[in-house]
Structure formats: C-alpha cells, structure tokens
TORKERO-111052 format. One record per residue: residue number from 1; residue in one letter; x, y, z of N, C-alpha, C in turn. Coordinates in steps of 0.1 Angstrom, whole numbers, always signed. Layout:
N
NODE    n  res   n_xx   n_yy   n_zz  ca_xx  ca_yy  ca_zz   c_xx   c_yy   c_zz
NODE  NUM    A      X      Y      Z      X      Y      Z      X      Y      Z
...
# end
This chain:
285
NODE    n  res   n_xx   n_yy   n_zz  ca_xx  ca_yy  ca_zz   c_xx   c_yy   c_zz
NODE    1    M   +133   -178   -609   +125   -172   -617   +126   -179   -631
NODE    2    R   +111   -178   -630   +106   -189   -644   +101   -181   -652
NODE    3    G   +102   -184   -669   +101   -173   -674    +84   -181   -681
NODE    4    S    +79   -175   -691    +67   -178   -695    +67   -185   -709
NODE    5    I    +81   -190   -711    +86   -197   -725    +93   -209   -718
NODE    6    A    +90   -219   -721   +102   -232   -711   +103   -237   -729
NODE    7    L   +118   -240   -727   +121   -248   -740   +128   -261   -737
NODE    8    I   +122   -272   -742   +127   -289   -740   +136   -290   -754
NODE    9    G   +150   -293   -747   +158   -292   -759   +162   -280   -765
NODE   10    F   +177   -276   -767   +186   -266   -768   +192   -265   -777
NODE   11    G   +192   -278   -791   +202   -277   -801   +199   -263   -805
NODE   12    E   +203   -268   -819   +201   -255   -832   +188   -249   -832
NODE   13    A   +177   -259   -827   +164   -248   -831   +163   -240   -819
NODE   14    G   +161   -247   -807   +162   -245   -792   +168   -229   -792
NODE   15    S   +183   -229   -793   +193   -218   -791   +188   -210   -806
NODE   16    T   +185   -212   -817   +181   -202   -825   +172   -193   -825
NODE   17    F   +160   -198   -818   +152   -192   -814   +150   -182   -802
NODE   18    A   +155   -188   -795   +155   -182   -783   +168   -169   -782
NODE   19    R   +180   -173   -793   +188   -157   -799   +180   -151   -806
NODE   20    A   +174   -152   -814   +165   -142   -826   +152   -138   -815
NODE   21    G   +150   -142   -807   +135   -138   -799   +136   -131   -789
NODE   22    A   +153   -134   -784   +157   -123   -771   +149   -125   -762
NODE   23    W   +144   -134   -759   +135   -140   -746   +144   -137   -731
NODE   24    G   +153   -140   -733   +159   -135   -721   +155   -144   -705
NODE   25    L   +153   -136   -697   +146   -142   -683   +131   -147   -686
NODE   26    R   +125   -143   -700   +111   -150   -700   +112   -167   -704
NODE   27    A   +123   -167   -707   +122   -183   -708   +131   -191   -700
NODE   28    A   +129   -205   -697   +138   -213   -690   +143   -226   -700
NODE   29    A   +149   -231   -703   +151   -243   -708   +160   -253   -700
NODE   30    F   +159   -267   -706   +164   -281   -703   +167   -286   -715
NODE   31    D   +180   -293   -712   +185   -302   -722   +193   -311   -714
NODE   32    M   +193   -321   -722   +197   -336   -715   +213   -334   -715
NODE   33    A   +220   -324   -729   +231   -322   -729   +237   -314   -720
NODE   34    A   +244   -315   -703   +252   -308   -700   +261   -295   -707
NODE   35    S   +268   -298   -718   +270   -290   -724   +269   -281   -730
NODE   36    R   +256   -278   -727   +247   -266   -735   +244   -260   -724
NODE   37    R   +248   -259   -715   +241   -251   -699   +250   -238   -702
NODE   38    A   +263   -239   -710   +268   -226   -711   +261   -213   -720
NODE   39    L   +255   -224   -731   +250   -217   -743   +237   -211   -737
NODE   40    I   +231   -218   -728   +217   -214   -724   +220   -202   -717
NODE   41    R   +231   -203   -707   +238   -192   -704   +241   -178   -704
NODE   42    E   +246   -182   -720   +254   -168   -724   +239   -162   -732
NODE   43    L   +229   -168   -734   +217   -164   -741   +207   -155   -731
NODE   44    N   +210   -155   -718   +205   -148   -706   +190   -161   -704
NODE   45    V   +191   -173   -710   +178   -182   -707   +177   -185   -690
NODE   46    T   +167   -191   -689   +174   -198   -672   +178   -214   -676
NODE   47    P   +190   -218   -668   +192   -229   -675   +186   -238   -659
NODE   48    C   +178   -249   -665   +173   -258   -654   +177   -271   -655
NODE   49    D   +177   -282   -644   +184   -293   -640   +175   -303   -646
NODE   50    S   +161   -301   -647   +150   -311   -649   +137   -304   -659
NODE   51    A   +129   -312   -664   +120   -306   -670   +108   -300   -665
NODE   52    T   +109   -308   -651   +102   -304   -638   +106   -291   -636
NODE   53    Q   +114   -287   -636   +122   -269   -631   +118   -264   -642
NODE   54    A   +119   -268   -655   +117   -255   -670   +102   -253   -670
NODE   55    L    +94   -265   -668    +79   -262   -667    +72   -254   -656
NODE   56    S    +78   -252   -648    +70   -249   -639    +67   -234   -638
NODE   57    G    +55   -230   -643    +54   -215   -642    +51   -212   -659
NODE   58    A    +59   -224   -665    +54   -217   -679    +36   -216   -688
NODE   59    T    +41   -210   -700    +26   -207   -704    +24   -219   -718
NODE   60    L    +38   -211   -724    +40   -219   -735    +53   -226   -738
NODE   61    V    +51   -241   -741    +61   -250   -738    +69   -258   -754
NODE   62    L    +77   -255   -755    +81   -256   -769    +92   -270   -771
NODE   63    S    +90   -282   -774    +94   -294   -773   +107   -295   -788
NODE   64    L   +114   -298   -786   +128   -296   -799   +137   -302   -794
NODE   65    V   +133   -316   -793   +144   -323   -792   +146   -332   -804
NODE   66    T   +153   -346   -801   +156   -356   -816   +142   -363   -817
NODE   67    A   +141   -367   -828   +130   -374   -835   +125   -385   -824
NODE   68    D   +141   -392   -823   +137   -405   -815   +135   -404   -798
NODE   69    Q   +133   -390   -797   +132   -387   -777   +119   -382   -776
NODE   70    A   +110   -377   -791   +100   -368   -788    +88   -375   -781
NODE   71    L    +87   -388   -785    +73   -392   -776    +81   -395   -763
NODE   72    H    +90   -399   -759    +92   -400   -744    +92   -385   -742
NODE   73    V    +97   -375   -745    +96   -365   -741    +79   -357   -738
NODE   74    A    +74   -366   -747    +59   -356   -745    +53   -363   -732
NODE   75    H    +51   -379   -733    +50   -387   -723    +55   -382   -709
NODE   76    E    +69   -376   -705    +70   -371   -693    +64   -360   -688
NODE   77    C    +62   -349   -700    +59   -335   -699    +43   -335   -698
NODE   78    A    +38   -344   -701    +23   -345   -700    +17   -340   -685
NODE   79    G    +23   -347   -674    +21   -352   -662    +30   -339   -655
NODE   80    L    +35   -326   -661    +47   -318   -655    +38   -303   -657
NODE   81    M    +28   -306   -667    +23   -292   -674    +15   -286   -664
NODE   82    P    +17   -274   -662     +9   -267   -655     -6   -264   -662
NODE   83    P    -17   -262   -657    -30   -262   -657    -33   -254   -672
NODE   84    E    -25   -242   -675    -28   -232   -684    -19   -233   -694
NODE   85    A     -8   -241   -692     +2   -239   -704     +1   -252   -718
NODE   86    V     +6   -244   -726     +4   -250   -743    +14   -258   -744
NODE   87    F    +14   -270   -747    +26   -278   -754    +27   -277   -766
NODE   88    C    +38   -274   -770    +41   -271   -786    +49   -283   -791
NODE   89    D    +46   -294   -801    +53   -304   -804    +57   -303   -816
NODE   90    M    +72   -295   -816    +80   -292   -830    +89   -301   -836
NODE   91    N    +83   -312   -829    +95   -324   -836    +91   -329   -851
NODE   92    S    +98   -334   -861    +99   -340   -871    +93   -354   -866
NODE   93    V    +83   -359   -864    +78   -372   -863    +62   -374   -871
NODE   94    A    +62   -391   -870    +46   -394   -875    +37   -389   -870
NODE   95    P    +24   -383   -877    +14   -378   -875     +7   -389   -862
NODE   96    G    +10   -400   -869     +3   -409   -853    +13   -409   -842
NODE   97    T    +25   -407   -842    +35   -407   -830    +29   -394   -827
NODE   98    K    +25   -383   -831    +20   -371   -824     +8   -373   -817
NODE   99    R     -2   -380   -823    -18   -385   -817    -15   -393   -806
NODE  100    E     -3   -406   -808     +2   -409   -791     +1   -401   -780
NODE  101    A    +12   -390   -786    +15   -382   -776     +6   -373   -771
NODE  102    A     -4   -370   -777    -16   -358   -777    -25   -365   -766
NODE  103    R    -26   -382   -765    -37   -389   -755    -28   -388   -743
NODE  104    S    -16   -386   -741     -9   -384   -724    -15   -373   -721
NODE  105    F    -19   -362   -733    -22   -350   -723    -38   -349   -722
NODE  106    A    -41   -354   -732    -59   -357   -729    -63   -360   -719
NODE  107    E    -56   -375   -718    -60   -380   -703    -62   -376   -689
NODE  108    L    -49   -358   -692    -45   -356   -675    -53   -341   -678
NODE  109    G    -59   -336   -686    -65   -323   -693    -57   -314   -695
NODE  110    R    -45   -321   -701    -37   -309   -709    -34   -307   -722
NODE  111    R    -26   -295   -726    -35   -292   -739    -16   -294   -745
NODE  112    Y    -20   -301   -759    -11   -304   -766    -16   -301   -778
NODE  113    V     -6   -291   -787     -7   -287   -795     +6   -294   -813
NODE  114    D     -1   -300   -821     +9   -306   -832    +15   -290   -837
NODE  115    V    +31   -287   -840    +36   -274   -844    +46   -282   -857
NODE  116    A    +46   -284   -870    +54   -284   -879    +62   -275   -884
NODE  117    V    +73   -273   -881    +84   -265   -888    +88   -269   -901
NODE  118    M    +84   -256   -910    +81   -261   -926    +97   -258   -930
NODE  119    A   +106   -253   -928   +116   -251   -934   +127   -248   -921
NODE  120    L   +142   -244   -929   +153   -246   -919   +155   -236   -911
NODE  121    V   +154   -236   -898   +148   -223   -888   +168   -215   -893
NODE  122    N   +176   -219   -900   +185   -211   -901   +182   -208   -917
NODE  123    P   +184   -201   -925   +185   -183   -919   +170   -180   -914
NODE  124    A   +159   -182   -915   +146   -178   -915   +141   -173   -898
NODE  125    H   +154   -184   -889   +150   -178   -877   +132   -179   -872
NODE  126    M   +131   -168   -862   +115   -162   -864   +105   -163   -872
NODE  127    A   +109   -160   -887   +103   -163   -895    +99   -174   -904
NODE  128    V   +104   -182   -899   +106   -198   -906    +90   -203   -902
NODE  129    P    +83   -207   -915    +72   -208   -911    +64   -220   -903
NODE  130    L    +55   -217   -897    +48   -229   -890    +37   -235   -890
NODE  131    N    +34   -246   -894    +18   -252   -897    +14   -256   -881
NODE  132    I     +3   -256   -878     -5   -256   -866    -16   -266   -863
NODE  133    S    -19   -272   -858    -31   -282   -860    -37   -287   -844
NODE  134    G    -46   -290   -840    -51   -294   -828    -61   -285   -825
NODE  135    P    -68   -295   -813    -82   -282   -808    -77   -275   -804
NODE  136    D    -64   -272   -797    -60   -255   -790    -49   -251   -802
NODE  137    A    -52   -252   -813    -46   -246   -824    -42   -229   -822
NODE  138    L    -51   -225   -820    -55   -209   -820    -48   -205   -809
NODE  139    E    -50   -208   -796    -46   -206   -784    -30   -207   -788
NODE  140    A    -27   -216   -794    -10   -220   -797     -5   -207   -806
NODE  141    E    -12   -204   -818     -6   -196   -824     -6   -182   -820
NODE  142    S    -15   -178   -809    -15   -164   -801     -3   -166   -795
NODE  143    L     +2   -175   -788    +12   -177   -777    +25   -175   -785
NODE  144    L    +21   -181   -799    +39   -183   -810    +41   -169   -814
NODE  145    R    +27   -160   -816    +31   -150   -824    +34   -139   -810
NODE  146    G    +31   -143   -796    +37   -131   -787    +52   -136   -785
NODE  147    A    +57   -148   -788    +65   -150   -784    +75   -146   -796
NODE  148    G    +69   -142   -808    +77   -134   -820    +81   -137   -831
NODE  149    F    +71   -156   -832    +75   -162   -843    +58   -155   -853
NODE  150    T    +69   -152   -866    +58   -142   -876    +54   -146   -884
NODE  151    R    +55   -162   -889    +47   -170   -900    +41   -182   -895
NODE  152    T    +30   -181   -888    +22   -191   -885     +8   -194   -892
NODE  153    N     +8   -208   -889     -6   -210   -900    -12   -222   -895
NODE  154    V    -27   -219   -893    -35   -228   -882    -41   -236   -898
NODE  155    V    -34   -245   -894    -42   -258   -909    -54   -271   -899
NODE  156    G    -58   -268   -889    -70   -277   -887    -66   -278   -870
NODE  157    D    -80   -282   -871    -77   -289   -857    -80   -304   -853
NODE  158    A    -71   -309   -861    -68   -324   -859    -54   -324   -854
NODE  159    I    -54   -329   -844    -34   -338   -841    -31   -342   -852
NODE  160    G    -20   -344   -856    -10   -348   -868    -12   -344   -880
NODE  161    R    -22   -334   -885    -26   -327   -893    -13   -320   -898
NODE  162    A     -8   -311   -893     +7   -304   -896    +15   -309   -899
NODE  163    S    +18   -323   -892    +30   -329   -894    +27   -338   -910
NODE  164    A    +12   -338   -912    +12   -345   -920    +14   -341   -931
NODE  165    I    +11   -326   -934    +17   -318   -943    +36   -318   -944
NODE  166    K    +39   -319   -932    +52   -317   -934    +57   -331   -941
NODE  167    L    +55   -339   -936    +61   -352   -940    +58   -359   -951
NODE  168    V    +41   -355   -957    +42   -358   -973    +52   -350   -980
NODE  169    R    +50   -335   -981    +61   -329   -985    +76   -331   -984
NODE  170    S    +76   -336   -973    +93   -340   -974    +94   -355   -982
NODE  171    I    +87   -362   -984    +91   -373   -993    +97   -370  -1003
NODE  172    M    +89   -356  -1013    +93   -352  -1024   +103   -343  -1020
NODE  173    V   +105   -337  -1014   +116   -327  -1011   +132   -334  -1006
NODE  174    K   +131   -346   -995   +144   -350   -994   +147   -360  -1003
NODE  175    G   +132   -364  -1014   +135   -375  -1023   +143   -370  -1034
NODE  176    I   +137   -358  -1038   +146   -354  -1049   +161   -349  -1047
NODE  177    E   +166   -348  -1032   +177   -346  -1027   +185   -359  -1029
NODE  178    A   +179   -370  -1022   +185   -383  -1022   +187   -387  -1037
NODE  179    L   +175   -386  -1044   +178   -395  -1058   +189   -386  -1068
NODE  180    T   +193   -369  -1065   +203   -362  -1067   +218   -370  -1066
NODE  181    A   +219   -376  -1054   +231   -380  -1048   +231   -394  -1053
NODE  182    E   +220   -401  -1058   +220   -416  -1064   +227   -411  -1078
NODE  183    M   +222   -400  -1083   +222   -402  -1099   +239   -395  -1099
NODE  184    M   +241   -384  -1091   +255   -380  -1092   +263   -386  -1091
NODE  185    L   +262   -400  -1084   +270   -407  -1080   +276   -416  -1091
NODE  186    A   +264   -423  -1097   +262   -436  -1107   +271   -424  -1119
NODE  187    A   +268   -406  -1121   +275   -402  -1130   +288   -401  -1133
NODE  188    D   +291   -396  -1120   +308   -396  -1116   +315   -413  -1121
NODE  189    A   +312   -420  -1111   +314   -433  -1116   +315   -437  -1133
NODE  190    E   +311   -434  -1138   +308   -435  -1153   +313   -422  -1162
NODE  191    D   +313   -413  -1155   +324   -400  -1163   +317   -397  -1173
NODE  192    V   +301   -396  -1169   +296   -387  -1177   +285   -380  -1175
NODE  193    A   +290   -374  -1162   +280   -361  -1153   +280   -349  -1160
NODE  194    D   +287   -346  -1170   +287   -333  -1178   +275   -333  -1187
NODE  195    A   +277   -346  -1193   +267   -349  -1204   +253   -350  -1198
NODE  196    V   +255   -356  -1185   +238   -359  -1181   +233   -349  -1175
NODE  197    L   +240   -336  -1168   +240   -324  -1165   +232   -317  -1175
NODE  198    A   +239   -317  -1188   +238   -309  -1200   +221   -313  -1205
NODE  199    S   +221   -325  -1203   +210   -332  -1208   +198   -327  -1196
NODE  200    L   +198   -327  -1188   +189   -322  -1175   +187   -307  -1179
NODE  201    D   +196   -302  -1182   +196   -285  -1185   +186   -283  -1197
NODE  202    A   +187   -291  -1205   +179   -288  -1218   +164   -289  -1218
NODE  203    S   +159   -294  -1205   +145   -294  -1203   +141   -287  -1190
NODE  204    E   +151   -278  -1183   +145   -271  -1172   +158   -262  -1171
NODE  205    K   +157   -247  -1173   +161   -240  -1171   +163   -228  -1163
NODE  206    S   +153   -231  -1148   +152   -219  -1141   +165   -222  -1132
NODE  207    I   +173   -233  -1131   +182   -234  -1121   +192   -248  -1130
NODE  208    T   +203   -240  -1132   +212   -255  -1138   +212   -268  -1130
NODE  209    W   +211   -278  -1133   +213   -294  -1125   +227   -290  -1121
NODE  210    A   +236   -286  -1123   +249   -284  -1117   +249   -278  -1101
NODE  211    E   +241   -267  -1103   +236   -259  -1095   +230   -266  -1081
NODE  212    R   +220   -272  -1088   +210   -279  -1081   +215   -294  -1073
NODE  213    A   +224   -301  -1078   +230   -309  -1075   +237   -305  -1063
NODE  214    D   +246   -294  -1068   +258   -290  -1056   +252   -287  -1045
NODE  215    Y   +237   -280  -1047   +229   -278  -1034   +223   -286  -1030
NODE  216    N   +220   -296  -1036   +210   -309  -1027   +221   -317  -1022
NODE  217    L   +233   -318  -1025   +244   -323  -1018   +248   -316  -1001
NODE  218    D   +249   -307  -1006   +251   -298   -994   +245   -298   -987
NODE  219    R   +234   -297   -986   +219   -299   -977   +217   -313   -970
NODE  220    M   +222   -324   -979   +228   -336   -973   +235   -337   -965
NODE  221    M   +247   -334   -968   +260   -334   -959   +260   -324   -943
NODE  222    V   +249   -317   -948   +253   -307   -934   +237   -313   -924
NODE  223    H   +227   -316   -933   +215   -319   -925   +211   -335   -926
NODE  224    G   +221   -338   -931   +215   -359   -933   +210   -366   -922
NODE  225    R   +214   -367   -915   +212   -374   -902   +199   -369   -897
NODE  226    R   +198   -356   -895   +184   -354   -888   +172   -355   -901
NODE  227    R   +176   -352   -913   +169   -353   -926   +162   -374   -926
NODE  228    A   +173   -377   -923   +171   -394   -921   +160   -398   -909
NODE  229    A   +165   -391   -897   +152   -393   -889   +140   -390   -897
NODE  230    E   +139   -378   -899   +126   -371   -901   +120   -385   -911
NODE  231    M   +128   -390   -920   +120   -396   -931   +117   -409   -930
NODE  232    A   +124   -417   -915   +122   -425   -910   +107   -425   -906
NODE  233    E   +104   -412   -901    +92   -413   -894    +79   -412   -906
NODE  234    A    +82   -403   -913    +74   -403   -929    +78   -416   -935
NODE  235    A    +83   -426   -930    +80   -441   -936    +71   -448   -929
NODE  236    Q    +72   -445   -912    +62   -452   -909    +49   -444   -910
NODE  237    M    +50   -435   -914    +36   -431   -919    +28   -435   -929
NODE  238    L    +35   -439   -938    +30   -446   -951    +27   -459   -947
NODE  239    R    +35   -466   -940    +31   -482   -932    +17   -481   -924
NODE  240    D    +17   -468   -920     +2   -470   -908     -8   -464   -918
NODE  241    L     -4   -462   -929    -15   -457   -940    -17   -471   -949
NODE  242    G     -8   -478   -948     -9   -493   -958     +0   -493   -969
NODE  243    I     +7   -480   -970    +17   -481   -985    +28   -483   -979
NODE  244    E    +38   -496   -987    +53   -496   -985    +54   -483   -992
NODE  245    P    +66   -483   -981    +75   -474   -985    +88   -473   -989
NODE  246    V    +85   -480  -1003    +97   -483  -1008   +113   -474  -1011
NODE  247    M   +107   -463  -1019   +113   -449  -1022   +119   -443  -1007
NODE  248    T   +107   -439   -999   +112   -434   -986   +123   -441   -976
NODE  249    D   +119   -456   -976   +131   -463   -969   +144   -459   -977
NODE  250    G   +145   -460   -986   +156   -456   -997   +163   -442   -991
NODE  251    I   +150   -435   -992   +156   -419   -987   +166   -420   -972
NODE  252    V   +157   -423   -961   +161   -424   -953   +182   -431   -951
NODE  253    V   +182   -444   -960   +198   -450   -963   +204   -438   -965
NODE  254    R   +198   -433   -976   +211   -422   -984   +209   -409   -976
NODE  255    Q   +205   -403   -970   +203   -392   -960   +214   -397   -950
NODE  256    Q   +210   -406   -944   +220   -405   -934   +234   -413   -937
NODE  257    A   +237   -419   -950   +246   -422   -953   +257   -410   -955
NODE  258    L   +252   -397   -962   +261   -386   -963   +257   -378   -954
NODE  259    G   +249   -376   -946   +248   -371   -934   +259   -375   -918
NODE  260    G   +262   -388   -921   +268   -396   -915   +286   -396   -918
NODE  261    L   +289   -387   -925   +302   -385   -931   +308   -377   -925
NODE  262    V   +299   -368   -917   +301   -354   -908   +314   -349   -915
NODE  263    I   +311   -344   -924   +321   -336   -931   +315   -321   -930
NODE  264    E   +319   -310   -921   +316   -297   -915   +325   -286   -917
NODE  265    P   +322   -277   -926   +314   -274   -935   +312   -281   -950
NODE  266    P   +308   -282   -955   +307   -296   -969   +316   -286   -978
NODE  267    P   +327   -291   -985   +335   -282   -995   +330   -275  -1004
NODE  268    E   +332   -265  -1009   +329   -257  -1022   +329   -262  -1035
NODE  269    G   +321   -263  -1038   +317   -267  -1054   +313   -283  -1056
NODE  270    L   +307   -287  -1067   +300   -302  -1069   +310   -312  -1072
NODE  271    A   +323   -308  -1076   +333   -318  -1078   +340   -321  -1063
NODE  272    A   +343   -311  -1055   +349   -311  -1043   +339   -322  -1037
NODE  273    K   +327   -317  -1032   +317   -329  -1029   +320   -343  -1031
NODE  274    L   +319   -347  -1043   +318   -359  -1051   +328   -365  -1044
NODE  275    A   +341   -356  -1043   +355   -361  -1043   +353   -364  -1029
NODE  276    V   +348   -356  -1020   +349   -365  -1005   +338   -377  -1006
NODE  277    I   +326   -376  -1010   +317   -385  -1008   +323   -400  -1011
NODE  278    T   +332   -397  -1023   +335   -414  -1031   +348   -419  -1022
NODE  279    A   +359   -405  -1016   +369   -408  -1007   +367   -423  -1001
NODE  280    P   +360   -423   -994   +359   -438   -986   +361   -452   -996
NODE  281    S   +352   -450  -1003   +353   -462  -1014   +364   -462  -1022
NODE  282    K   +368   -454  -1026   +387   -455  -1036   +397   -456  -1025
NODE  283    G   +395   -453  -1010   +407   -459  -1003   +411   -451  -1000
NODE  284    E   +408   -437  -1001   +414   -421  -1001   +412   -414   -985
NODE  285    N   +420   -410   -979   +418   -406   -966   +417   -387   -966
# end
C-alpha cells in the first residue's frame, strides 16, 4: 500500500513531522539507516526498502536528509518521480545546490520546489515556518497545507530564493551563537565573565547576556554539527557570490567543535556548560 506522502530521510525532522501530522498509511518512508525502520513502523508509516518504493504513488515528496546527501538524493529521485508528484527539497543547502538539483528534475519534466525550514522542528512541529520558492511553489504550498503544515509562505517563483533567505539569515543567527561561544571562552579563561556580561547587560536589557550565553551554548551543543553543515552551505553561497566567507568559515568551525562534543543533554547553567566545554583542554574527563 502506498501513501500520498513520501519521506526520504526519517531523522529528527521526518519523524517529528510524521508523528505530529499523524499521517499513518498516507505516508511511506525510506531512510538509509536500517535502524530507523522500527520507528517508521511505530508511527504507522509504511517502511520502504528503497527510494523507488517510497516514491511509487506519491503526490508529495519531502526530502529530509543531511546536507551532504541532499544533492545526491535529488539526482536519484528525479528519475523516480511520478509525473504528478512535487519534490520538496527541505534540506539546508546553498541556493546554487538547489538550482543544480532542480535542473535534474526539469530535464525529466518533473517538479522540484525549494523549501526552507525557518526554525527548529521541535517544538514547532507542524507549525514550523516554511518558506517556499520555485515555479511550482503554489502547488507545493497547497500540498503542504493538506499534509498539515500551518505556516507556509511562498516567497517567489525562483529556485534558491527560499534557501537564500534562510542562509543569509543564518549567517547572523548562527554567527551570534558562535561569537558568544568565543566571547565566553575568552572571558572564562581571563576570569572576567561576570564583568563582561554585566557590561553587555548595561547596553541591552531585553534579556540578560548570561541567559543569552547559556541559551546559545545550549543550542550549539545540541545542534552544532547540523548547524555547521548548514553554515558550510552558507559559506559556499558567499563564494558563489564572490564574497570571501571569512566569518562564516569560522562559524562552521566553532559550531562543529561544540556539536562534536556530543554532550546530550547539555548541563544546566552557563558555568556548567563552560566547564564541560573547556574540560578537554584542561585535561579533565
């Protein structure tokens, strides 16, 4: 039995959407990790042995894989798509990468849409904001709405526009997080953290900088590896534009370093986070 929704990739995003959307047998899923088949079954989604099987009979295809696999998956799926289906590339990759992927679909007369997920899927679930662009964006929006997504926004008919909005914004958002980490590591090393944070508080009162620093480090420790992959795509976008991604390359390194510690869940409180982050350099276990 085939559902009208095909999920290629069943990690955090795919499983979250399937659970929150309660798609059940409307959906089929394929993931390279065989260990995820049990979760697919648990959510009453049809597990598939291949992308070919998952795409058979689908009208809406959601690509939710890792950034380094997004283009390969798009190329593979282009030749497997039913004529009536719409492929929604929801991966955080550079606009140029999505335009390259779209060409594979156009050559075969199949439909490809650029979808940018503009916030964390948890806790937003089906209310996560989605920016949509491409010639078939309106059709994709209708299908996504029908699947239960409630915050969709068509931002243009050009492939890459949705991803450009996301990645340019991410340079600031993830950059602030990375700069926070760098600032706090230096402040901690010089034992001036309290004075630095108090100085920042004096100029901005909406949220204390201690709270902001704690929150930013938390996000990097949990999502740093995924964000590093996204920012690598942002760096490629800048190179495509002839802009040297000096800061953005640094953001990749910092996000990857903190995410690579694999400390989940992060400890509560700023001091505790700094302690585990700096433990390797201090020779602690």
